[in-house]
C-alpha positions as CSV (number, residue, x, y, z in Angstrom):
1,M,60.6,23.5,40.9
2,K,62.8,24.6,37.6
3,T,61.5,21.0,36.4
4,T,58.3,21.0,37.2
5,L,57.5,24.7,35.8
6,R,58.9,23.8,32.5
7,I,56.8,20.0,33.0
8,L,53.7,22.3,33.7
9,A,54.7,24.6,30.7
10,A,55.2,22.0,28.3
11,A,51.4,20.7,28.9
12,A,49.9,24.5,28.6
13,A,51.9,24.8,25.2
14,L,50.5,21.7,24.0
15,A,47.1,22.7,25.2
16,I,47.4,26.0,23.6
17,A,48.6,24.2,20.3
18,T,46.6,21.3,20.1
19,P,43.8,23.3,18.2
20,A,46.8,24.9,16.4
21,F,48.2,21.9,15.2
22,A,44.2,20.2,14.2
23,Q,43.9,23.4,11.7
24,G,46.9,23.1,9.9
25,G,48.7,25.9,11.9
26,G,52.0,25.4,14.1
27,M,53.3,27.0,17.7
28,G,55.0,29.4,15.4
29,G,58.5,29.9,17.2
30,M,56.7,29.5,20.7
31,Q,59.8,29.2,22.8
32,M,58.7,30.9,26.4
33,S,59.9,29.9,29.7
34,P,57.2,28.6,32.1
35,E,57.2,31.7,33.7
36,Q,56.9,33.8,31.1
37,R,53.7,31.1,29.6
38,I,52.3,31.9,33.1
39,A,52.5,35.8,33.0
40,R,51.6,35.7,29.6
41,Q,48.5,34.2,30.3
42,K,48.0,36.4,33.4
43,E,48.5,39.4,30.9
44,M,45.7,37.9,28.5
45,L,43.4,36.9,31.5
46,F,43.8,39.8,33.8
47,Q,44.1,42.9,31.0
48,G,42.7,45.9,32.8
49,I,42.5,44.2,36.0
50,T,44.3,45.0,38.9
51,L,45.0,42.0,41.1
52,S,46.1,42.5,44.7
53,A,49.9,40.5,45.5
54,A,47.5,38.0,47.3
55,Q,45.0,37.7,44.4
56,S,48.3,37.5,42.1
57,A,49.6,34.3,43.7
58,K,46.5,33.0,43.9
59,A,46.4,33.3,40.1
60,D,49.7,31.8,39.7
61,T,48.7,28.3,41.9
62,V,45.7,28.1,39.6
63,I,47.3,28.3,36.1
64,M,50.2,26.0,37.6
65,A,48.1,23.5,38.9
66,G,45.8,23.7,35.3
67,M,49.2,23.2,33.4
68,Q,50.3,20.3,35.4
69,K,46.7,18.7,35.1
70,Q,46.8,19.5,31.5
71,M,50.4,18.2,30.7
72,E,49.4,14.6,33.4
73,S,46.1,14.2,30.6
74,M,48.1,14.5,27.7
75,Q,50.7,11.7,28.9
76,A,47.8,9.5,29.5
77,M,46.6,10.1,26.4
78,R,49.9,9.0,25.0
79,S,50.5,6.4,26.6
80,G,47.3,4.9,25.7
81,G,47.1,5.9,22.6
82,G,43.6,8.2,22.5
83,D,42.1,10.1,20.2
84,M,42.5,13.6,19.6
85,A,39.3,15.1,19.4
86,G,38.5,13.8,22.9
87,M,41.7,15.3,24.0
88,R,40.9,19.0,22.6
89,E,37.8,18.5,24.1
90,Q,39.0,17.6,27.4
91,M,41.3,20.2,27.2
92,Q,38.8,22.8,26.4
93,K,36.8,21.8,30.1
94,M,40.1,21.9,31.7
95,N,40.6,25.6,30.4
96,E,37.0,26.2,31.6
97,E,37.5,25.1,35.1
98,R,41.0,27.4,34.8
99,N,39.4,29.7,34.3
100,A,36.1,29.9,36.6
101,A,38.6,28.9,39.2
102,L,40.5,32.1,38.6
103,K,37.1,34.6,37.9
104,A,36.5,33.5,41.4
105,I,39.7,35.3,42.7
106,L,38.1,38.4,41.6
107,T,36.0,40.4,44.4
108,S,34.2,43.0,42.4
109,D,31.1,42.7,39.6
110,A,33.3,45.1,37.1
111,D,36.7,42.6,37.1
112,K,34.9,39.6,36.8
113,A,32.6,41.3,33.9
114,K,36.4,42.2,32.3
115,F,37.6,38.7,33.2
116,D,35.0,37.4,31.0
117,E,35.3,39.5,27.8
118,N,39.2,38.9,28.3
119,V,38.5,35.4,27.9
120,K,36.3,35.7,25.1
121,N,39.2,37.8,23.2
122,M,41.7,35.1,23.7
123,P,42.9,33.5,20.4
124,Q,42.5,30.1,21.7
125,G,39.2,30.5,22.6
126,R,37.6,31.2,19.6
127,R,37.1,29.3,16.9
128,G,39.2,29.3,14.1
129,G,42.3,30.4,16.0
130,R,43.9,34.0,16.1
């Protein structure tokens, strides 16, 4: 289980870091555990939103599944020598799908609007990075 979480976290880190590296940046010492990465994503995406225990558990599942999907895509690109621009586009699409699934967990329109605002304000969601 810990190995799977570490693999999932690595995929998420790579997905987030890809635009930074493409812009000449780097990971800047990001050494977070998988649990910390999941918690950080939830913190950013659900800032100002109170989740029930069931919603929080569902969010964990969605985030972990997204991380695994991204990791698998990164491995496929590496083994097949895929192009980085195509990978960036694919990662962005996966993030959009993950965000739609996370937003679907929310029940109130106010929470959904706040979620959209949080997504818009996430560093990797804006052109030019942080």
